[in-house]
N, C-alpha and C positions, 0 to 999 in steps of 0.2 A: 229285858233288851235295854242296854243304857249305855250311852256315849257322850263324850269329851271331842271339842276342836282344838284342834294346838298345832304348832310348827315343829318339824324337824328341826333340829340343831345340829346334827351329825352326830358319827361314831366314836366311841370310847370305850375301855374294857375297865370291869371291876373285879378284885377278886374279895373271895369269900373266907372265912379265919380257915376254912379247911385248905386253903392255897390252890383252888380252882379259880381260872381264869373264865370269866364271862364277857363276851362282847355285846355289846348296850346300843342301841341309839337313845340320843336325848331328846323326848320331847316337851317341848315350851308348853304348856296351858295355862295360861290364867283364866280366872272364873270365867264363863259362860254364862251369857245372859237367854233366859228365856224369852225369846221374844213373839213365839204365840203356842195357841194349845189346840192342835186338831182334833175331833174327834168325827166317828160316826155318823153320827146325826147333821152334824156341816159341812162335813169335808167327805164323807166315803169311808175314811181309815182315821186309826188311833197314830199322832204324831207329836213329839214335840218341835220346835224349830229353833234352832241354838243360833247366837251372833258371837261371832269373835275377832277380838282386836280391833282397837276404837281404828277411826279412819275423820280427816276432818270433811267438815261439810260441803266444800269447796270439790274435792276431790271424787266424789258422790253422785249420785242420783238423787232427784228429789224425791222418788218413790222410795229411795232406801232411806231417807230422811225422816219421811212421813212415817214409815212402816216402824222404825226402831220408836218413835217419841211416842207410839202409840204403850212401850212398855216402859215408857221415861226415862231411855237411855240415849248415848250418844249414837251414830251409825255405826255400822259394823261391817267389818271388810270381807267377812268370810262367815256366809249365813247357811246352815243346811238342816236338816230333818233328820230326827232320831227315829224310825217308827217302831210302835208295840213300846214305847218306853213307858221301864217300870218305875222310874224315879216321881214320887208325890210331892213336884212343884206346880208351882203357879208364872203368870206372865208377869217378868220382872225378877223373879228370883233368880240367884246366882249358883250354877253350879262349878266345881270345882275339882281338885283329882283324890279328894277322898273317896269319892265313889267308886273307886278302884282301892284293890289293896293288892300288896308283893305277892307273889306266886299263884294270879288269877289268867286265865287264860284269856286275849284278847286278841281282834282281827283290827289290822290297820289296812286303813283306805285313805289314797294318795292317786297321785298325777305322777305316773314314771317318768322318767329324763326321757326327752326328746334326742333322737336319735340321727332324725335325719333320713335320708332315700338310703334303703340299701337291700343288695338283691335276696335271692331266694336262700341263698346259703346263708347267712348272718341273719337273715329275719326269721328263716324257717327252718334253718338245720337241716337243709338239703345237701344231698351225697354230688360231690363233683361228678365231673365225667372223665371218661378212660383219659389219660396222658402219653398213649405208647403212639408210638413212631408209626406217623400213617394212617392212624388213627382219629377218630371224631376230634375235630375244631371244639366241641359243643364242650368247653370244659367246666365254665363256669355260669351258663345261660340257663332259662327256665326250662328247655325239655321240652316235650312233646305233652301237649293239653287237651288230646282228645279222650273223651271220656265213653267209651264204649258206644262209638258212634252218635252219641248225641249235639256232638261239633258239629260231624260234616254232613248230616240232616238238618239241623234247626239253625247251623249257624250263631250257636251262642256258647259260652263258657258254663261250667256250674259255679254254682255258689260256692263260696270257701277254697276254691283252688288256689294255691301256693302262689306267690306272684312278687314283683318287688315292689316297694312302693315305701311307705312313711313307718321308721319302726317307731317307737316311742312316742309319750306325749296323751295318752289314753288310761284311764281310770282303772285302777287295777289295785287288787288285794292281796296284801299277804296274811294269811291264816294261823290262828293258832300260837300267838306270840304268848311267850309270859312276859307278865310284869316283874321286873328283879326289885325295884325302888320308886315308894313314894314319896315325892317332900311337897307336903304343903308350903312350907315358908318359903321356898324358891319357886313355887310352882312347874314342875316338873316331875315325868316318870320314868325311868329307867327300861327299854326295856330289850328284852334278849335278843338279837339278831337284828336284821335290816327291814327298813320299811321302805314302801315307796317314795320316789321322789328325791328332787334335790335338796342342797339345805337351805333353809329357811321355807321350804314348801308346804302348802297347808296340809295337813292331816286328821282324820278321823278314826279316833281309837273310841271301839264299840264290843260292846261283848260278844264271844266268840260263837259263830251259829253250828261249828261240827267240833265243837269242844268234843274230848274226851274226858274233862274232868281237870280240876284246878291242881296246881302241883304245891307244894310245902314251899314255904318262903325259906329263903338263905339269910345269913349274916353276913354282913359286906362288911371289909376292914375299915374302921374309922382311922384317917389318917391325920384330922385336925385334932382325937382325941390324943395321940403318939405328937404330936406337935405340941401341944401344950404342956405336957409330959417333960419333953426337952429341955422347953425353956422355962 
């Protein structure tokens, strides 16, 4: 397992030399600092703690300042752990985008966009009620909450019953996405498809847990080379 913290910058599209269009998400991942190494002996599990993006001391807590100072680095805005990490690193080392390569299958974790309060039709894909004349007026309501008599006997609703409520704004993972390009000079990854969260939202790119194998890397059209030829 290996992971890297970054920011989702947005989506675009690239073309292969065969003329195939690939929709991609741009993830900016400047070098992460290893803030802490956790072991089974000291913490009960193996993990490394990564810090991403600097933040002013006056805009964070003293605990964050002191914790990052142990790794001889400035306070970080985003701090997360990668469990069972296979990287051979020590506290204070830098981890960059080169830990991944084109064609590798990854999972991307982020906080989904908040969509506010929604009903069961939007939130849980529930069916609408009948709209016939003289029929039920319960078109977009939640419907029956009965669960085999449990509600009537015990006066409670079963856990997991679909209801209206907050939609989005929770931690979620998009699995088995393919890395299309790794750019070390500009510190970004191009990942096929969409990833959770809004633009400029924090994400973690990690090794896919349920991958069926990596894919062959593709060759993208290099527009900068064409521009130089024209000039």
